[in-house]
N, C-alpha and C positions, 0 to 999 in steps of 0.2 A: 504494500500499500504506499502510496504518495501522499504527503501532506504539506499544503502549501500555508509558509506562514509570511507576514509581513514584517519587512524589514524596517528600523526606525526611522533611517536614514535616508532610504531608496523607494520610489513607490514599486519597486521590483519584489515580487515574491521569493524568498528562498523556498528550496526545496530540501525537504527530511524526509529521508526513507526508512519505515519500519524496519524492524528485524524480519529475516525473509521466512516465511513459513513453508512448511513441504507440501506441496499441491499435487506432486506427481512422484512416487518413489519408485523408480525401477531396480531389480534385482540384476546385477552384470556379473556372469561368470566368468571364473578366468580360464582361460584355454593354455595347453602346452602345446599346440599346434606349432608350427613355424609357417605362419601367414605371409605369403608371397601377394604385394600390392601389385594385382595385374588386372583388375577389372573384372574377374571371375571367383565365383563361389565355390571353389573348389576344394575348400578346408573342411574337414570333419566339423568343425566349430559351427560352419554356416547352416550345416543340415540340420543342426539341432537347436540352434538357439530360436525364439519365438521373434515374430514381426512386430513392431510398434508402428503404429499408423501415424503419417502428416496429414492431417485432415480438418485441422483448425483454420477457417477463414480469418486472417489478420487486416488482408487489406482488399479491395475490390469488391467487383460482382461475384456473385453465386456463379460458382462452375458445376460441370458435371464429371464423373469418370472418363468421357471420351475427349476431355480437354487436359484433364490433370487427374494422376492418381499416386500417392505416393507412401512410401513406408522403410523402415530402417530395424537395423540389429544390431546389436552391441556384443563384444567380448573387450578383456583384457590382458594383458602381459605386465611384467615389472616395468617395462619401458613406456608403453604406451596405451591409450585406449585405443579401440579399432571398431572401425565402423562399416557396416555393408547397406548402402541406399540404394531403392530400387525405385526407379522414377517411371510411370508413364505419362509421357509428353507428347501430344501429336505436331508441335512446331519447336525444335530447339532453336534459339535466335540468341546470334552474341554480334550486335550491332558495332559495337566498339574494339578495334583491335588495341587501343590501349587499356592495359588493367588496369590502371588508376583511374579513369575518367567514367564516372556515373556507371559504375561496376552493378549495382544493386537492380538497374534495368534492364540487363542481359539475364538468359536463363542462368542462374546458377542455385548450388546447394549452399546454406548456411547452417555452420555449427557455432554454437552458442556453449560457452565453455567459461564455468568459474569454479578453479582449483578448488579452492577451500570451501565451496559451497555458502559461502558468507554473503551472498547476495549486494545490494547497492546498487550507486550508480555506476557507471563504465566507460560513460559514451565516449571519452577524452582521454581515459587513463586504462592502466592495465588490472585495475580490480578483476575484471574479466574480459573475454575477448568474444568477437562476434566475426567470425570468419566465414567468409566468402569465397566459398569453392568455385570457380569459373569452368565453362564448359573444356578449356583448355588447360587446367589445372593449376593456374594462378589463384593466390590465396589472398584476398585483402581485408584489411580492418584499419582503421583509424588511430595512429598514433598521437601521444600527447603533443598539444601543441596543433590539433585539428589536421594532420598530417597523412594523408593515405598512402598506407604502407605494404608493401609486399610482404608476407610471412609463409614463404612457399617450402623451410623448414620446418614448420610447426605442422602443418597438415601436407603429409604426402599422399597422392592419391592417383588413381588412375579408374579411367572411365570407359566401359564400352557399351555401345548402341546395337542394340538389331531391332530392326522396324522403327517403333515408338516406343522401346523399353530401353531405358539407359541404367546401367547397372556399375555404380560407384565404390569402388573399395578403399577404406582409409586408414592411415594410421596418424592418430593425432597425439601430439606430444604434450604435454601437460606444464605450463607455467605459472609462477604463483604472482603475486601484485608485486613482487621486486623487480621485475623484470625491467632492465633498460634496455631500448633499443640503442643500436649500434656497438653494445657491448656483448662480452662473451656471457651468455646464459645457460644455465645448467636446467635441463628439465627434469622435473620430479618423478621421484621412482613410486612407482605405483604398490599400496598393498593392499589386502583382504580388511574389509570393515572402513576405509576410506569411502566419505561421502563427497560428491562431485556435484555442482549445478552444471544443468545440460538441457538443451533445448534442439531439436532438427528443425529446419524449415526449407521451404524451397521460393525461389522468385520467378513466376511463370511470364514468359512474355511471347506473345504468338505473332511477332514483328511489329509491334506498336514503338512508338517512341518512348512511352513510358511500361514500365511492368504493368502488369493487366492484375497480376492476382499476385500476394503475399501469404503463404499456406504456411503453419506453423504445427507441432505436436503436442505445444499445451495450449489447454481452455485460458484466456485471458476474459476476465468480466469486465464490464461496462463498456462503453463506446471506442476508446482508443485503445488499440488490439496490437500496436504498432509501437511497444515497448521494448522489444529484446536487445536494440542496439545501445538502450540507454538502462534499462532496469533490471538488474540481475536476480530482483525478487521474484522475478515471472516465471523463471526457468525451472523446470523440473528439477527433481535429486536421484542421481546414480547413487547407490550403494553396490561397494565390488566386493563379490562374496567368491570363497575357492569352490 
């Protein structure tokens, strides 16, 4: 929840974020499989883990399954979180060759990560990350100073597409809020019983100037559902288990 309060010396309200409440808890099993990031679900773990839906309309007009349908699976190893994302999209659209230009208006998977599940504001800081994974594999988020930045070493992915169905396989390294751009940063080692703030989403554009839909994995109450890039309180929670 976000609370607006008035400042004494300005007409602009300050924004206070209440502590995060767990609204979606997903248990994520550890795997001993060697996972090859090749866009193919060949590993045993991908045959046994459940699917979770990407089906909450965050922006845009209502759509049907002939336009978009999405779901994902998760597993983890000591070095990273792994995701398999399956998307039915009747039109894959990438209008900008520059990966740092209006990236959210191209088709892309968006992965929201809050390493310590603390919630709170993260728009221009690394309290949490909102990784936009483009069709070509480039990964974009906004760094402190409002600087669009590539984080291709944070999310390593491969996409394969057959007909209208695309399969993304991802290795997602987790960094905490001490991350500093341009310096040497060490990803966190994962352990059982760790909780991670998490959501998955898809920006869908069928050849318009702007994306037509933004569909997420988390139900967000109220009228303003486009909060993930600012407010980590809306993320679900992953619990890593052996």
